[in-house]
C-alpha positions in Angstrom: 20.1 -14.0 0.2 17.1 -16.2 1.3 15.5 -16.3 4.7 13.7 -19.3 6.0 10.5 -19.2 8.1 12.5 -19.5 11.3 14.8 -16.6 10.3 17.7 -18.7 9.2 19.8 -17.0 6.4 20.6 -19.1 3.4 23.2 -18.0 0.8 24.3 -19.5 -2.5 23.7 -19.4 -6.2 20.0 -20.5 -5.9 19.2 -18.5 -2.8 17.3 -15.7 -4.6 15.7 -18.0 -7.2 12.2 -16.6 -7.7 9.7 -19.5 -8.0 6.6 -17.2 -8.0 7.5 -14.2 -10.2 6.4 -11.9 -7.5 9.8 -10.7 -6.4 11.0 -10.3 -9.9 8.0 -8.1 -10.8 8.5 -6.0 -7.6 12.1 -5.4 -8.5 11.1 -4.4 -12.0 8.6 -1.9 -10.7 11.3 -0.3 -8.5 13.9 -0.2 -11.4 11.3 1.3 -13.7 11.2 4.3 -11.5 14.9 4.3 -10.4 16.9 2.6 -13.1 20.2 3.6 -11.5 19.4 2.0 -8.2 21.4 -1.1 -7.1 19.0 -3.7 -5.8 19.9 -6.5 -3.3 17.3 -9.2 -3.4 16.3 -10.9 -0.2 13.9 -13.8 -0.7 11.4 -14.5 2.1 8.8 -16.4 -0.1 9.3 -20.1 -1.0 6.6 -21.8 -3.1 3.8 -19.6 -1.9 3.1 -15.9 -1.2 3.4 -16.3 2.6 6.2 -15.8 5.1 6.7 -15.4 8.8 7.5 -12.5 11.2 10.8 -14.2 12.1 11.7 -14.2 8.4 10.8 -10.5 7.9 12.7 -9.4 11.0 15.8 -11.4 9.9 15.6 -10.0 6.4 15.3 -6.4 7.6 18.3 -6.9 9.9 20.4 -8.4 7.2 19.6 -5.5 4.9 20.6 -3.0 7.6 23.9 -4.8 8.0 24.5 -4.4 4.2 24.4 -0.6 4.7 21.6 -0.1 2.2 19.8 3.2 1.9 16.2 2.0 1.3 14.4 -1.3 2.2 11.4 -2.1 0.1 9.0 -4.4 2.0 6.0 -5.2 -0.2 4.3 -7.2 2.6 3.6 -7.1 6.3 1.8 -8.8 9.2 -1.6 -7.7 10.6 -1.0 -9.6 13.9 -0.9 -7.2 16.9 1.6 -9.6 18.7 4.2 -8.7 16.0 3.9 -4.9 16.5 6.5 -4.6 19.2 9.3 -6.7 17.5 8.6 -4.9 14.3 8.8 -1.5 16.0 12.2 -2.6 17.5 13.6 -3.4 14.1 12.2 -0.2 12.6 14.1 1.7 15.3 17.3 -0.3 14.5 16.9 0.8 10.9 16.2 4.4 11.9 19.3 4.6 14.0 21.4 3.2 11.1 20.0 5.8 8.7 18.1 3.2 6.7 14.7 4.1 5.3 11.9 1.4 5.2 9.2 1.7 2.6 6.4 -0.8 3.4 2.8 -1.6 2.8 0.7 0.3 5.3 -2.5 -1.7 4.8 -3.7 -4.8 2.9 -7.4 -5.0 2.1 -8.2 -2.2 4.5 -6.3 -3.9 7.4 -3.2 -2.2 8.9 -0.1 -4.2 8.6 3.3 -3.9 10.3 5.9 -2.5 10.0 4.3 -0.2 7.4 1.7 1.2 9.8 4.3 2.1 12.4 5.9 5.5 12.9 9.3 6.1 11.2 8.3 4.1 8.1 7.3 5.3 4.7 3.8 3.8 4.7 2.1 3.0 1.4 -1.5 2.5 0.4 -3.4 1.8 -2.8 -4.9 4.3 -5.2 -6.2 2.4 -8.3 -7.1 5.7 -10.0 -3.6 7.1 -9.9 -1.6 6.7 -13.2 1.5 4.5 -12.9 3.8 7.4 -13.6 2.8 9.3 -10.5 1.5 9.0 -6.9 -0.1 11.2 -4.3 0.2 11.7 -0.5 -2.3 12.4 2.2 -2.7 12.5 5.9 -4.0 9.3 7.4 -4.5 9.1 11.2 -2.1 12.0 11.6 0.6 10.4 9.5 1.7 11.2 6.0 0.9 8.2 3.7 1.8 7.7 0.1 -0.7 6.2 -2.4 0.1 4.6 -5.7 -1.6 2.2 -8.1 -1.1 -1.5 -7.5 0.1 -2.5 -11.0 3.6 -3.7 -11.9 5.3 -3.0 -15.2 3.0 -4.2 -18.0 3.7 -7.4 -19.9 3.4 -7.1 -23.6 0.4 -9.0 -24.8 -1.0 -9.6 -21.3 -4.1 -7.7 -20.2 -3.5 -5.6 -17.1 -6.2 -7.4 -15.1 -4.4 -10.8 -15.7 -1.0 -9.5 -14.5 0.1 -9.6 -10.9 -1.4 -6.6 -9.0 -1.9 -5.4 -5.4 -0.3 -3.4 -2.6 3.0 -5.0 -3.3 3.4 -3.0 -6.5 2.1 0.2 -5.0 4.9 -0.1 -2.4 7.5 -1.0 -5.0 6.6 2.1 -7.0 6.9 4.4 -4.0 10.3 2.8 -3.1 11.4 3.5 -6.7 10.2 7.1 -6.5 12.0 7.5 -3.1 15.3 6.1 -4.6 15.0 8.4 -7.6 14.3 11.4 -5.3 17.4 10.7 -3.2 19.5 10.2 -6.4 18.3 13.5 -7.8 19.1 15.3 -4.5 22.5 13.7 -4.5 21.9 11.8 -1.2 22.4 8.2 -0.4 19.5 8.3 2.1 21.9 7.2 4.9 21.6 10.5 6.8 21.1 9.3 10.4 17.9 9.1 12.4 16.3 12.0 10.5 16.4 10.1 7.2 12.7 9.0 7.2 11.4 12.5 7.6 13.8 13.8 5.0 12.9 11.2 2.4 9.2 11.7 3.2 9.6 15.4 2.5 11.4 14.6 -0.8 8.5 12.4 -1.8 6.0 15.0 -0.8 7.7 17.7 -2.8 8.0 15.3 -5.8 4.3 14.5 -5.6 3.5 18.3 -5.5 5.7 18.9 -8.5 3.9 16.1 -10.4 0.4 17.5 -9.6 1.5 21.0 -10.8 2.9 19.6 -14.1 -0.4 17.7 -14.6 -2.6 20.7 -13.9 -4.1 22.4 -17.0 -2.5 25.7 -17.9 
């Protein structure tokens, strides 16, 4: 499925064609962590890495209608005017038992819906290895931090590959899907899903830190 800037949904064999490589790299980062997850691509970018609030809202609502467990949103809007409509669609997802994993900030600026309550908000930690992540309280909310690198490309230096908050978000989405799978849950547990998945992620991060600690 593709979503145009005005929120129009477009289906067809070319709808999810990735002209930029960004969405493909994001999906690869998710599947690296959760190879058993089924991914439904929803394209909101055309020929550039920019979209609209209308497109994001329509994409989220379409995903909710598909009864997905997790929505990965490796982007967001910093505009305060979009906060209320984003909060409304987050509540729709919450009531449907759908968990949204989204970028909480970009360049130090809060973005929506990732900075809203009832969302798994993600930030960057460039010092964290790609096989793990960490969590911390930010403004009274539990945030998850991961490195902003996608899966490596053989022969391409890491600094020349795509990188940024998009890939930190994708990695946390992958870890969340894996945690649900290991627990035997489909993440569609009702309005408490976000808190339950956040707790699964917190416990998983704690287990990672324990296994990495010197004996």
